[in-house]
C-alpha positions in Angstrom: -13.4 -5.0 5.0 -11.1 -6.0 7.7 -8.1 -3.7 7.6 -5.5 -3.5 10.4 -2.8 -0.8 10.5 0.0 -1.3 13.0 2.8 1.1 13.8 5.9 -0.7 15.1 8.3 1.8 13.5 9.0 4.1 16.5 8.1 7.0 14.1 4.8 9.0 14.3 2.5 7.7 11.6 -1.1 8.8 10.9 -2.6 5.3 11.0 -6.1 6.5 10.5 -5.2 8.1 7.2 -3.4 5.0 6.1 -6.5 3.0 7.0 -8.7 5.4 5.1 -6.4 5.2 2.0 -6.3 1.4 2.1 -10.1 1.2 2.4 -10.5 3.6 -0.5 -8.0 1.7 -2.7 -9.6 -1.6 -1.9 -13.1 -0.3 -2.6 -12.1 1.3 -5.9 -10.4 -1.9 -7.0 -13.6 -3.8 -6.1 -12.0 -6.0 -3.5 -14.6 -8.1 -1.7 -16.1 -6.3 1.4 -15.0 -9.2 3.7 -11.4 -9.3 2.4 -8.6 -8.9 5.0 -5.5 -6.7 4.8 -2.8 -5.8 7.3 -0.5 -2.8 6.9 2.5 -2.7 9.3 5.0 0.1 9.6 8.4 -1.1 10.8 11.8 0.5 11.4 14.7 0.3 9.1 16.3 -2.7 10.9 13.2 -4.8 10.6 12.7 -3.8 7.0 16.2 -4.7 6.1 15.7 -8.2 7.6 12.6 -8.7 5.4 14.4 -7.2 2.3 17.4 -9.5 2.6 15.2 -12.6 3.5 12.6 -12.2 0.7 14.4 -10.3 -2.0 18.0 -11.1 -1.3 18.8 -7.4 -1.5 20.8 -5.4 1.1 19.5 -2.5 3.1 16.0 -1.4 4.0 13.4 -0.7 1.3 10.3 1.5 1.3 7.5 -1.1 0.9 7.1 -4.8 0.6 3.9 -6.8 -0.2 3.2 -10.3 0.9 0.1 -11.7 -0.8 -1.9 -14.5 0.8 -4.9 -15.7 -1.3 -3.8 -14.1 -4.6 -7.0 -12.1 -4.9 -7.4 -10.0 -8.1 -9.5 -6.8 -8.6 -13.2 -7.2 -9.2 -14.8 -6.2 -12.4 -17.6 -3.8 -13.3 -20.6 -4.9 -11.2 -18.7 -7.6 -9.2 -16.1 -7.8 -6.5 -13.1 -10.0 -6.1 -13.3 -13.3 -4.3 -13.5 -13.2 -0.5 -10.2 -13.9 1.3 -7.1 -12.6 2.8 -5.5 -10.0 0.5 -2.2 -10.1 2.5 0.3 -7.8 4.2 1.9 -4.5 3.2 5.0 -3.6 5.2 6.2 0.0 5.1 9.3 1.7 6.4 8.4 5.3 7.4 12.1 6.3 7.7 12.8 5.3 4.1 9.5 7.0 3.1 10.7 10.3 4.7 13.9 10.3 2.7 12.1 9.5 -0.6 9.5 12.2 0.1 12.2 14.8 0.4 13.7 13.8 -2.9 10.3 13.7 -4.6 9.1 17.0 -3.4 6.1 16.0 -1.4 5.3 15.3 2.3 6.2 12.2 4.1 2.5 11.6 4.8 1.8 11.7 1.0 4.7 9.3 0.4 3.2 6.9 3.0 -0.1 7.0 1.2 1.6 6.3 -2.1 3.3 3.3 -0.6 0.1 1.9 0.8 -1.5 2.3 -2.6 1.5 0.7 -4.3 1.6 -2.2 -1.9 -2.1 -3.0 -2.3 -1.8 -2.9 -6.1 1.1 -5.5 -5.8 -1.2 -7.7 -3.6 -3.8 -7.5 -6.4 -1.3 -8.8 -8.9 0.0 -5.6 -10.5 3.7 -5.3 -11.2 6.2 -3.0 -12.8 8.8 -5.4 -14.1 7.9 -4.8 -17.8 7.5 -1.3 -19.3 3.8 -1.9 -20.3 3.0 -3.3 -16.8 4.8 -0.4 -15.1 2.8 2.1 -17.1 -0.5 0.5 -16.2 0.4 0.1 -12.6 1.8 3.6 -12.1 -1.2 5.2 -13.9 -3.6 3.3 -11.7 -1.6 4.2 -8.6 -1.5 7.9 -9.6 -5.3 8.0 -10.2 -6.1 6.2 -7.0 -3.8 8.4 -4.9 -4.9 11.7 -6.5 -8.6 10.9 -6.1 -8.1 9.9 -2.5 -6.1 13.1 -1.8 -8.8 15.2 -3.5 -11.4 13.7 -1.1 -9.3 14.5 2.0 -11.1 16.6 4.6 -14.5 15.1 3.6 -16.4 13.3 6.4 -15.3 9.7 6.8 -18.0 7.2 5.9 
């Protein structure tokens, strides 16, 4: 997989851990091994510009996803098609505030947002209650299994 993690936010971010999480999520979702993903961390001003432009909503948000080739998860025994999954853009400053309110660390919030963003790129959504339940259960399972494997040697 080709995964690029960029930090343009001016805030310290563990880009290696974000990379590891993205790789884990993509592998678990059976995304093609040659698929491409870019995760970019931006400051609040840059995120606000994107939020207004693409969602017509004021203020910065935590995460936005921009799909490219509309890849979908693979199935048992097969991967997705090869292609460009897309871009996930995260605002660490918003993530820090959300983490405080949720009772976990900013690093864990960033991992949650990477997972959430990738699921959106793979076609998951939470607009309808049934879709929200499916997406959030999947997100929770992926994140908890990734966190449980922390500290193990990277492969």
